[in-house]
N, CA, C and O atoms as a Maestro MAE file, in Angstrom:
{
 s_m_m2io_version
 :::
 2.0.0
}

f_m_ct {
 s_m_title
 :::
 protein
 m_atom[280] {
  # First column is atom index #
  i_m_mmod_type
  r_m_x_coord
  r_m_y_coord
  r_m_z_coord
  i_m_residue_number
  s_m_chain_name
  s_m_pdb_residue_name
  s_m_pdb_atom_name
  i_m_atomic_number
  :::
  1 25 -12.036 -14.992 20.154 1 A "MET " " N  " 7
  2 3 -10.780 -14.944 20.867 1 A "MET " " CA " 6
  3 2 -10.301 -13.486 21.004 1 A "MET " " C  " 6
  4 15 -9.835 -13.095 22.075 1 A "MET " " O  " 8
  5 25 -10.410 -12.686 19.946 2 A "LEU " " N  " 7
  6 3 -9.950 -11.301 19.991 2 A "LEU " " CA " 6
  7 2 -11.017 -10.327 20.470 2 A "LEU " " C  " 6
  8 15 -10.719 -9.175 20.785 2 A "LEU " " O  " 8
  9 25 -12.264 -10.794 20.523 3 A "HIS " " N  " 7
  10 3 -13.386 -9.917 20.865 3 A "HIS " " CA " 6
  11 2 -13.414 -8.719 19.923 3 A "HIS " " C  " 6
  12 15 -13.584 -7.578 20.351 3 A "HIS " " O  " 8
  13 25 -13.244 -9.003 18.617 4 A "ALA " " N  " 7
  14 3 -13.154 -7.949 17.606 4 A "ALA " " CA " 6
  15 2 -14.383 -7.048 17.546 4 A "ALA " " C  " 6
  16 15 -14.223 -5.838 17.384 4 A "ALA " " O  " 8
  17 25 -15.611 -7.577 17.670 5 A "PRO " " N  " 7
  18 3 -16.755 -6.656 17.621 5 A "PRO " " CA " 6
  19 2 -16.723 -5.629 18.754 5 A "PRO " " C  " 6
  20 15 -17.034 -4.456 18.544 5 A "PRO " " O  " 8
  21 25 -16.355 -6.064 19.928 6 A "GLU " " N  " 7
  22 3 -16.312 -5.150 21.072 6 A "GLU " " CA " 6
  23 2 -15.100 -4.217 21.017 6 A "GLU " " C  " 6
  24 15 -15.220 -3.028 21.314 6 A "GLU " " O  " 8
  25 25 -13.946 -4.744 20.643 7 A "ASN " " N  " 7
  26 3 -12.704 -3.973 20.695 7 A "ASN " " CA " 6
  27 2 -12.446 -3.114 19.458 7 A "ASN " " C  " 6
  28 15 -11.832 -2.051 19.557 7 A "ASN " " O  " 8
  29 25 -12.913 -3.569 18.293 8 A "ALA " " N  " 7
  30 3 -12.584 -2.842 17.064 8 A "ALA " " CA " 6
  31 2 -13.796 -2.568 16.180 8 A "ALA " " C  " 6
  32 15 -13.670 -1.900 15.153 8 A "ALA " " O  " 8
  33 25 -14.959 -3.071 16.561 9 A "GLY " " N  " 7
  34 3 -16.146 -2.858 15.741 9 A "GLY " " CA " 6
  35 2 -16.138 -3.662 14.459 9 A "GLY " " C  " 6
  36 15 -16.806 -3.288 13.495 9 A "GLY " " O  " 8
  37 25 -15.389 -4.766 14.424 10 A "ILE " " N  " 7
  38 3 -15.277 -5.591 13.222 10 A "ILE " " CA " 6
  39 2 -16.142 -6.835 13.387 10 A "ILE " " C  " 6
  40 15 -16.065 -7.530 14.401 10 A "ILE " " O  " 8
  41 25 -16.969 -7.105 12.372 11 A "THR " " N  " 7
  42 3 -17.818 -8.300 12.376 11 A "THR " " CA " 6
  43 2 -17.594 -9.077 11.089 11 A "THR " " C  " 6
  44 15 -16.973 -8.579 10.149 11 A "THR " " O  " 8
  45 25 -18.108 -10.311 11.054 12 A "LEU " " N  " 7
  46 3 -18.008 -11.151 9.863 12 A "LEU " " CA " 6
  47 2 -19.398 -11.366 9.277 12 A "LEU " " C  " 6
  48 15 -20.381 -11.503 10.004 12 A "LEU " " O  " 8
  49 25 -19.458 -11.392 7.951 13 A "THR " " N  " 7
  50 3 -20.707 -11.722 7.266 13 A "THR " " CA " 6
  51 2 -20.862 -13.234 7.253 13 A "THR " " C  " 6
  52 15 -19.983 -13.955 7.725 13 A "THR " " O  " 8
  53 25 -21.980 -13.719 6.715 14 A "ASP " " N  " 7
  54 3 -22.202 -15.170 6.607 14 A "ASP " " CA " 6
  55 2 -21.149 -15.846 5.739 14 A "ASP " " C  " 6
  56 15 -20.872 -17.032 5.919 14 A "ASP " " O  " 8
  57 25 -20.553 -15.102 4.792 15 A "SER " " N  " 7
  58 3 -19.512 -15.666 3.925 15 A "SER " " CA " 6
  59 2 -18.108 -15.333 4.440 15 A "SER " " C  " 6
  60 15 -17.123 -15.499 3.720 15 A "SER " " O  " 8
  61 25 -18.022 -14.866 5.682 16 A "PHE " " N  " 7
  62 3 -16.761 -14.574 6.379 16 A "PHE " " CA " 6
  63 2 -16.008 -13.365 5.819 16 A "PHE " " C  " 6
  64 15 -14.793 -13.266 5.988 16 A "PHE " " O  " 8
  65 25 -16.704 -12.458 5.164 17 A "ALA " " N  " 7
  66 3 -16.098 -11.188 4.772 17 A "ALA " " CA " 6
  67 2 -16.110 -10.290 6.002 17 A "ALA " " C  " 6
  68 15 -17.023 -10.368 6.823 17 A "ALA " " O  " 8
  69 25 -15.107 -9.447 6.128 18 A "MET " " N  " 7
  70 3 -15.016 -8.564 7.282 18 A "MET " " CA " 6
  71 2 -15.747 -7.260 7.019 18 A "MET " " C  " 6
  72 15 -15.655 -6.690 5.932 18 A "MET " " O  " 8
  73 25 -16.472 -6.795 8.023 19 A "LEU " " N  " 7
  74 3 -17.128 -5.487 7.987 19 A "LEU " " CA " 6
  75 2 -16.594 -4.667 9.135 19 A "LEU " " C  " 6
  76 15 -16.529 -5.214 10.236 19 A "LEU " " O  " 8
  77 25 -16.208 -3.418 9.001 20 A "PRO " " N  " 7
  78 3 -16.314 -2.642 7.765 20 A "PRO " " CA " 6
  79 2 -15.338 -3.155 6.714 20 A "PRO " " C  " 6
  80 15 -14.361 -3.832 7.033 20 A "PRO " " O  " 8
  81 25 -15.617 -2.825 5.461 21 A "THR " " N  " 7
  82 3 -14.807 -3.364 4.363 21 A "THR " " CA " 6
  83 2 -13.370 -2.870 4.382 21 A "THR " " C  " 6
  84 15 -12.516 -3.456 3.717 21 A "THR " " O  " 8
  85 25 -13.079 -1.809 5.125 22 A "ALA " " N  " 7
  86 3 -11.703 -1.318 5.221 22 A "ALA " " CA " 6
  87 2 -10.876 -2.146 6.208 22 A "ALA " " C  " 6
  88 15 -9.669 -1.931 6.325 22 A "ALA " " O  " 8
  89 25 -11.499 -3.080 6.912 23 A "ALA " " N  " 7
  90 3 -10.772 -3.931 7.856 23 A "ALA " " CA " 6
  91 2 -9.822 -4.848 7.080 23 A "ALA " " C  " 6
  92 15 -10.151 -5.305 5.985 23 A "ALA " " O  " 8
  93 25 -8.662 -5.109 7.641 24 A "VAL " " N  " 7
  94 3 -7.643 -5.910 6.969 24 A "VAL " " CA " 6
  95 2 -7.122 -6.973 7.917 24 A "VAL " " C  " 6
  96 15 -6.919 -6.720 9.105 24 A "VAL " " O  " 8
  97 25 -6.911 -8.156 7.384 25 A "SER " " N  " 7
  98 3 -6.277 -9.215 8.169 25 A "SER " " CA " 6
  99 2 -5.402 -10.033 7.232 25 A "SER " " C  " 6
  100 15 -5.508 -9.912 6.012 25 A "SER " " O  " 8
  101 25 -4.552 -10.851 7.791 26 A "GLY " " N  " 7
  102 3 -3.698 -11.664 6.940 26 A "GLY " " CA " 6
  103 2 -2.800 -12.566 7.741 26 A "GLY " " C  " 6
  104 15 -2.701 -12.445 8.962 26 A "GLY " " O  " 8
  105 25 -2.143 -13.474 7.045 27 A "PHE " " N  " 7
  106 3 -1.128 -14.333 7.624 27 A "PHE " " CA " 6
  107 2 0.231 -13.776 7.203 27 A "PHE " " C  " 6
  108 15 0.430 -13.437 6.036 27 A "PHE " " O  " 8
  109 25 1.139 -13.684 8.125 28 A "TYR " " N  " 7
  110 3 2.463 -13.144 7.838 28 A "TYR " " CA " 6
  111 2 3.496 -14.208 8.187 28 A "TYR " " C  " 6
  112 15 3.515 -14.724 9.305 28 A "TYR " " O  " 8
  113 25 4.341 -14.526 7.237 29 A "PHE " " N  " 7
  114 3 5.334 -15.573 7.412 29 A "PHE " " CA " 6
  115 2 6.732 -14.978 7.335 29 A "PHE " " C  " 6
  116 15 6.968 -14.014 6.607 29 A "PHE " " O  " 8
  117 25 7.646 -15.553 8.081 30 A "SER " " N  " 7
  118 3 9.015 -15.089 8.088 30 A "SER " " CA " 6
  119 2 9.949 -16.290 8.113 30 A "SER " " C  " 6
  120 15 9.571 -17.390 8.515 30 A "SER " " O  " 8
  121 25 11.148 -16.051 7.682 31 A "HIS " " N  " 7
  122 3 12.167 -17.098 7.710 31 A "HIS " " CA " 6
  123 2 13.510 -16.433 8.001 31 A "HIS " " C  " 6
  124 15 13.791 -15.362 7.465 31 A "HIS " " O  " 8
  125 25 14.336 -17.043 8.834 32 A "PRO " " N  " 7
  126 3 15.613 -16.423 9.185 32 A "PRO " " CA " 6
  127 2 16.524 -16.155 7.989 32 A "PRO " " C  " 6
  128 15 17.365 -15.258 8.047 32 A "PRO " " O  " 8
  129 25 16.371 -16.915 6.910 33 A "GLU " " N  " 7
  130 3 17.225 -16.726 5.740 33 A "GLU " " CA " 6
  131 2 16.567 -15.854 4.668 33 A "GLU " " C  " 6
  132 15 17.114 -15.696 3.577 33 A "GLU " " O  " 8
  133 25 15.403 -15.291 4.971 34 A "SER " " N  " 7
  134 3 14.741 -14.458 3.976 34 A "SER " " CA " 6
  135 2 15.486 -13.134 3.824 34 A "SER " " C  " 6
  136 15 16.163 -12.673 4.743 34 A "SER " " O  " 8
  137 25 15.347 -12.545 2.660 35 A "SER " " N  " 7
  138 3 15.965 -11.244 2.425 35 A "SER " " CA " 6
  139 2 14.946 -10.328 1.774 35 A "SER " " C  " 6
  140 15 14.048 -10.782 1.065 35 A "SER " " O  " 8
  141 25 15.091 -9.067 2.014 36 A "TYR " " N  " 7
  142 3 14.152 -8.076 1.512 36 A "TYR " " CA " 6
  143 2 14.922 -7.038 0.709 36 A "TYR " " C  " 6
  144 15 16.143 -6.937 0.833 36 A "TYR " " O  " 8
  145 25 14.237 -6.285 -0.090 37 A "PHE " " N  " 7
  146 3 14.897 -5.281 -0.901 37 A "PHE " " CA " 6
  147 2 14.190 -3.947 -0.727 37 A "PHE " " C  " 6
  148 15 13.008 -3.891 -0.387 37 A "PHE " " O  " 8
  149 25 14.910 -2.909 -0.960 38 A "ALA " " N  " 7
  150 3 14.344 -1.569 -0.906 38 A "ALA " " CA " 6
  151 2 14.158 -1.072 -2.339 38 A "ALA " " C  " 6
  152 15 14.926 -1.424 -3.234 38 A "ALA " " O  " 8
  153 25 13.162 -0.277 -2.537 39 A "VAL " " N  " 7
  154 3 12.944 0.329 -3.836 39 A "VAL " " CA " 6
  155 2 13.755 1.612 -3.882 39 A "VAL " " C  " 6
  156 15 13.675 2.436 -2.971 39 A "VAL " " O  " 8
  157 25 14.536 1.784 -4.941 40 A "GLY " " N  " 7
  158 3 15.388 2.957 -5.071 40 A "GLY " " CA " 6
  159 2 14.599 4.207 -5.418 40 A "GLY " " C  " 6
  160 15 13.389 4.159 -5.638 40 A "GLY " " O  " 8
  161 25 15.289 5.293 -5.460 41 A "LYS " " N  " 7
  162 3 14.685 6.576 -5.800 41 A "LYS " " CA " 6
  163 2 14.284 6.604 -7.274 41 A "LYS " " C  " 6
  164 15 14.900 5.942 -8.109 41 A "LYS " " O  " 8
  165 25 13.259 7.368 -7.578 42 A "ILE " " N  " 7
  166 3 12.742 7.491 -8.938 42 A "ILE " " CA " 6
  167 2 13.581 8.506 -9.702 42 A "ILE " " C  " 6
  168 15 13.797 9.625 -9.237 42 A "ILE " " O  " 8
  169 25 14.048 8.106 -10.871 43 A "GLY " " N  " 7
  170 3 14.840 9.000 -11.721 43 A "GLY " " CA " 6
  171 2 13.956 9.906 -12.562 43 A "GLY " " C  " 6
  172 15 12.746 9.700 -12.647 43 A "GLY " " O  " 8
  173 25 14.561 10.900 -13.176 44 A "ARG " " N  " 7
  174 3 13.814 11.863 -13.978 44 A "ARG " " CA " 6
  175 2 13.086 11.183 -15.136 44 A "ARG " " C  " 6
  176 15 11.948 11.531 -15.448 44 A "ARG " " O  " 8
  177 25 13.746 10.210 -15.773 45 A "ASP " " N  " 7
  178 3 13.113 9.510 -16.886 45 A "ASP " " CA " 6
  179 2 11.872 8.749 -16.437 45 A "ASP " " C  " 6
  180 15 10.868 8.716 -17.148 45 A "ASP " " O  " 8
  181 25 11.940 8.134 -15.247 46 A "GLN " " N  " 7
  182 3 10.788 7.419 -14.717 46 A "GLN " " CA " 6
  183 2 9.668 8.392 -14.356 46 A "GLN " " C  " 6
  184 15 8.494 8.109 -14.593 46 A "GLN " " O  " 8
  185 25 10.031 9.534 -13.783 47 A "LEU " " N  " 7
  186 3 9.056 10.558 -13.436 47 A "LEU " " CA " 6
  187 2 8.314 11.032 -14.682 47 A "LEU " " C  " 6
  188 15 7.087 11.125 -14.679 47 A "LEU " " O  " 8
  189 25 9.054 11.330 -15.741 48 A "GLU " " N  " 7
  190 3 8.441 11.812 -16.974 48 A "GLU " " CA " 6
  191 2 7.528 10.753 -17.588 48 A "GLU " " C  " 6
  192 15 6.436 11.066 -18.063 48 A "GLU " " O  " 8
  193 25 7.980 9.500 -17.575 49 A "ASP " " N  " 7
  194 3 7.175 8.413 -18.122 49 A "ASP " " CA " 6
  195 2 5.888 8.238 -17.311 49 A "ASP " " C  " 6
  196 15 4.810 8.070 -17.881 49 A "ASP " " O  " 8
  197 25 6.003 8.278 -15.992 50 A "TYR " " N  " 7
  198 3 4.837 8.121 -15.123 50 A "TYR " " CA " 6
  199 2 3.847 9.261 -15.335 50 A "TYR " " C  " 6
  200 15 2.644 9.025 -15.443 50 A "TYR " " O  " 8
  201 25 4.338 10.477 -15.395 51 A "ALA " " N  " 7
  202 3 3.475 11.636 -15.620 51 A "ALA " " CA " 6
  203 2 2.726 11.501 -16.944 51 A "ALA " " C  " 6
  204 15 1.531 11.785 -17.022 51 A "ALA " " O  " 8
  205 25 3.428 11.072 -17.967 52 A "GLN " " N  " 7
  206 3 2.800 10.901 -19.277 52 A "GLN " " CA " 6
  207 2 1.708 9.838 -19.218 52 A "GLN " " C  " 6
  208 15 0.612 10.044 -19.740 52 A "GLN " " O  " 8
  209 25 2.001 8.697 -18.583 53 A "ARG " " N  " 7
  210 3 1.016 7.623 -18.499 53 A "ARG " " CA " 6
  211 2 -0.208 8.019 -17.677 53 A "ARG " " C  " 6
  212 15 -1.320 7.575 -17.964 53 A "ARG " " O  " 8
  213 25 -0.007 8.859 -16.650 54 A "LYS " " N  " 7
  214 3 -1.122 9.322 -15.822 54 A "LYS " " CA " 6
  215 2 -1.863 10.496 -16.446 54 A "LYS " " C  " 6
  216 15 -2.958 10.843 -16.003 54 A "LYS " " O  " 8
  217 25 -1.274 11.115 -17.476 55 A "GLY " " N  " 7
  218 3 -1.870 12.298 -18.077 55 A "GLY " " CA " 6
  219 2 -1.678 13.534 -17.218 55 A "GLY " " C  " 6
  220 15 -2.487 14.460 -17.268 55 A "GLY " " O  " 8
  221 25 -0.606 13.554 -16.426 56 A "TRP " " N  " 7
  222 3 -0.289 14.668 -15.536 56 A "TRP " " CA " 6
  223 2 0.833 15.505 -16.128 56 A "TRP " " C  " 6
  224 15 1.594 15.041 -16.977 56 A "TRP " " O  " 8
  225 25 0.924 16.763 -15.659 57 A "ASP " " N  " 7
  226 3 2.111 17.542 -15.983 57 A "ASP " " CA " 6
  227 2 3.209 17.140 -14.992 57 A "ASP " " C  " 6
  228 15 2.931 16.506 -13.974 57 A "ASP " " O  " 8
  229 25 4.436 17.507 -15.294 58 A "ILE " " N  " 7
  230 3 5.586 17.104 -14.474 58 A "ILE " " CA " 6
  231 2 5.452 17.628 -13.042 58 A "ILE " " C  " 6
  232 15 5.783 16.917 -12.094 58 A "ILE " " O  " 8
  233 25 4.976 18.847 -12.879 59 A "GLU " " N  " 7
  234 3 4.856 19.439 -11.540 59 A "GLU " " CA " 6
  235 2 3.916 18.633 -10.652 59 A "GLU " " C  " 6
  236 15 4.200 18.435 -9.471 59 A "GLU " " O  " 8
  237 25 2.804 18.167 -11.205 60 A "THR " " N  " 7
  238 3 1.859 17.350 -10.434 60 A "THR " " CA " 6
  239 2 2.507 16.038 -10.032 60 A "THR " " C  " 6
  240 15 2.392 15.614 -8.882 60 A "THR " " O  " 8
  241 25 3.187 15.392 -10.967 61 A "ALA " " N  " 7
  242 3 3.862 14.125 -10.662 61 A "ALA " " CA " 6
  243 2 4.933 14.340 -9.599 61 A "ALA " " C  " 6
  244 15 5.080 13.519 -8.693 61 A "ALA " " O  " 8
  245 25 5.679 15.436 -9.701 62 A "GLU " " N  " 7
  246 3 6.710 15.726 -8.697 62 A "GLU " " CA " 6
  247 2 6.089 15.915 -7.318 62 A "GLU " " C  " 6
  248 15 6.652 15.463 -6.321 62 A "GLU " " O  " 8
  249 25 4.947 16.570 -7.250 63 A "ARG " " N  " 7
  250 3 4.295 16.800 -5.972 63 A "ARG " " CA " 6
  251 2 3.852 15.471 -5.340 63 A "ARG " " C  " 6
  252 15 4.050 15.251 -4.145 63 A "ARG " " O  " 8
  253 25 3.259 14.599 -6.142 64 A "TRP " " N  " 7
  254 3 2.767 13.329 -5.634 64 A "TRP " " CA " 6
  255 2 3.897 12.358 -5.291 64 A "TRP " " C  " 6
  256 15 3.764 11.551 -4.371 64 A "TRP " " O  " 8
  257 25 4.993 12.433 -6.018 65 A "LEU " " N  " 7
  258 3 6.083 11.467 -5.828 65 A "LEU " " CA " 6
  259 2 7.291 12.049 -5.082 65 A "LEU " " C  " 6
  260 15 8.340 11.409 -5.019 65 A "LEU " " O  " 8
  261 25 7.155 13.239 -4.525 66 A "ALA " " N  " 7
  262 3 8.273 13.953 -3.902 66 A "ALA " " CA " 6
  263 2 9.119 13.087 -2.974 66 A "ALA " " C  " 6
  264 15 10.344 13.133 -3.084 66 A "ALA " " O  " 8
  265 25 8.535 12.294 -2.059 67 A "PRO " " N  " 7
  266 3 9.376 11.506 -1.148 67 A "PRO " " CA " 6
  267 2 10.223 10.449 -1.841 67 A "PRO " " C  " 6
  268 15 11.198 9.959 -1.271 67 A "PRO " " O  " 8
  269 25 9.853 10.096 -3.077 68 A "ASN " " N  " 7
  270 3 10.534 9.012 -3.777 68 A "ASN " " CA " 6
  271 2 11.458 9.488 -4.893 68 A "ASN " " C  " 6
  272 15 12.054 8.671 -5.594 68 A "ASN " " O  " 8
  273 25 11.580 10.798 -5.062 69 A "LEU " " N  " 7
  274 3 12.413 11.300 -6.148 69 A "LEU " " CA " 6
  275 2 13.884 11.279 -5.781 69 A "LEU " " C  " 6
  276 15 14.252 11.526 -4.632 69 A "LEU " " O  " 8
  277 25 14.736 10.979 -6.777 70 A "GLY " " N  " 7
  278 3 16.169 10.907 -6.555 70 A "GLY " " CA " 6
  279 2 16.841 12.234 -6.716 70 A "GLY " " C  " 6
  280 15 18.058 12.332 -6.559 70 A "GLY " " O  " 8
  :::
 }
 m_bond[279] {
  # First column is bond index #
  i_m_from
  i_m_to
  i_m_order
  :::
  1 1 2 1
  2 2 3 1
  3 3 4 2
  4 3 5 1
  5 5 6 1
  6 6 7 1
  7 7 8 2
  8 7 9 1
  9 9 10 1
  10 10 11 1
  11 11 12 2
  12 11 13 1
  13 13 14 1
  14 14 15 1
  15 15 16 2
  16 15 17 1
  17 17 18 1
  18 18 19 1
  19 19 20 2
  20 19 21 1
  21 21 22 1
  22 22 23 1
  23 23 24 2
  24 23 25 1
  25 25 26 1
  26 26 27 1
  27 27 28 2
  28 27 29 1
  29 29 30 1
  30 30 31 1
  31 31 32 2
  32 31 33 1
  33 33 34 1
  34 34 35 1
  35 35 36 2
  36 35 37 1
  37 37 38 1
  38 38 39 1
  39 39 40 2
  40 39 41 1
  41 41 42 1
  42 42 43 1
  43 43 44 2
  44 43 45 1
  45 45 46 1
  46 46 47 1
  47 47 48 2
  48 47 49 1
  49 49 50 1
  50 50 51 1
  51 51 52 2
  52 51 53 1
  53 53 54 1
  54 54 55 1
  55 55 56 2
  56 55 57 1
  57 57 58 1
  58 58 59 1
  59 59 60 2
  60 59 61 1
  61 61 62 1
  62 62 63 1
  63 63 64 2
  64 63 65 1
  65 65 66 1
  66 66 67 1
  67 67 68 2
  68 67 69 1
  69 69 70 1
  70 70 71 1
  71 71 72 2
  72 71 73 1
  73 73 74 1
  74 74 75 1
  75 75 76 2
  76 75 77 1
  77 77 78 1
  78 78 79 1
  79 79 80 2
  80 79 81 1
  81 81 82 1
  82 82 83 1
  83 83 84 2
  84 83 85 1
  85 85 86 1
  86 86 87 1
  87 87 88 2
  88 87 89 1
  89 89 90 1
  90 90 91 1
  91 91 92 2
  92 91 93 1
  93 93 94 1
  94 94 95 1
  95 95 96 2
  96 95 97 1
  97 97 98 1
  98 98 99 1
  99 99 100 2
  100 99 101 1
  101 101 102 1
  102 102 103 1
  103 103 104 2
  104 103 105 1
  105 105 106 1
  106 106 107 1
  107 107 108 2
  108 107 109 1
  109 109 110 1
  110 110 111 1
  111 111 112 2
  112 111 113 1
  113 113 114 1
  114 114 115 1
  115 115 116 2
  116 115 117 1
  117 117 118 1
  118 118 119 1
  119 119 120 2
  120 119 121 1
  121 121 122 1
  122 122 123 1
  123 123 124 2
  124 123 125 1
  125 125 126 1
  126 126 127 1
  127 127 128 2
  128 127 129 1
  129 129 130 1
  130 130 131 1
  131 131 132 2
  132 131 133 1
  133 133 134 1
  134 134 135 1
  135 135 136 2
  136 135 137 1
  137 137 138 1
  138 138 139 1
  139 139 140 2
  140 139 141 1
  141 141 142 1
  142 142 143 1
  143 143 144 2
  144 143 145 1
  145 145 146 1
  146 146 147 1
  147 147 148 2
  148 147 149 1
  149 149 150 1
  150 150 151 1
  151 151 152 2
  152 151 153 1
  153 153 154 1
  154 154 155 1
  155 155 156 2
  156 155 157 1
  157 157 158 1
  158 158 159 1
  159 159 160 2
  160 159 161 1
  161 161 162 1
  162 162 163 1
  163 163 164 2
  164 163 165 1
  165 165 166 1
  166 166 167 1
  167 167 168 2
  168 167 169 1
  169 169 170 1
  170 170 171 1
  171 171 172 2
  172 171 173 1
  173 173 174 1
  174 174 175 1
  175 175 176 2
  176 175 177 1
  177 177 178 1
  178 178 179 1
  179 179 180 2
  180 179 181 1
  181 181 182 1
  182 182 183 1
  183 183 184 2
  184 183 185 1
  185 185 186 1
  186 186 187 1
  187 187 188 2
  188 187 189 1
  189 189 190 1
  190 190 191 1
  191 191 192 2
  192 191 193 1
  193 193 194 1
  194 194 195 1
  195 195 196 2
  196 195 197 1
  197 197 198 1
  198 198 199 1
  199 199 200 2
  200 199 201 1
  201 201 202 1
  202 202 203 1
  203 203 204 2
  204 203 205 1
  205 205 206 1
  206 206 207 1
  207 207 208 2
  208 207 209 1
  209 209 210 1
  210 210 211 1
  211 211 212 2
  212 211 213 1
  213 213 214 1
  214 214 215 1
  215 215 216 2
  216 215 217 1
  217 217 218 1
  218 218 219 1
  219 219 220 2
  220 219 221 1
  221 221 222 1
  222 222 223 1
  223 223 224 2
  224 223 225 1
  225 225 226 1
  226 226 227 1
  227 227 228 2
  228 227 229 1
  229 229 230 1
  230 230 231 1
  231 231 232 2
  232 231 233 1
  233 233 234 1
  234 234 235 1
  235 235 236 2
  236 235 237 1
  237 237 238 1
  238 238 239 1
  239 239 240 2
  240 239 241 1
  241 241 242 1
  242 242 243 1
  243 243 244 2
  244 243 245 1
  245 245 246 1
  246 246 247 1
  247 247 248 2
  248 247 249 1
  249 249 250 1
  250 250 251 1
  251 251 252 2
  252 251 253 1
  253 253 254 1
  254 254 255 1
  255 255 256 2
  256 255 257 1
  257 257 258 1
  258 258 259 1
  259 259 260 2
  260 259 261 1
  261 261 262 1
  262 262 263 1
  263 263 264 2
  264 263 265 1
  265 265 266 1
  266 266 267 1
  267 267 268 2
  268 267 269 1
  269 269 270 1
  270 270 271 1
  271 271 272 2
  272 271 273 1
  273 273 274 1
  274 274 275 1
  275 275 276 2
  276 275 277 1
  277 277 278 1
  278 278 279 1
  279 279 280 2
  :::
 }
}
């Protein structure tokens, strides 16, 4: 129906896996009464904890998480 091999180069294996493996598909559902939430900005305590768990220094964590810092 979509002509995926011709239009996007996507094929299916015998077990219906998509190739290339980076291809993504899914079912998306919505409801008029559904609600969504936003993730807030990351605080300094969260930044320090994340850096420690990743084994990074604070500067590296700040660089990677810059758009999300509060």
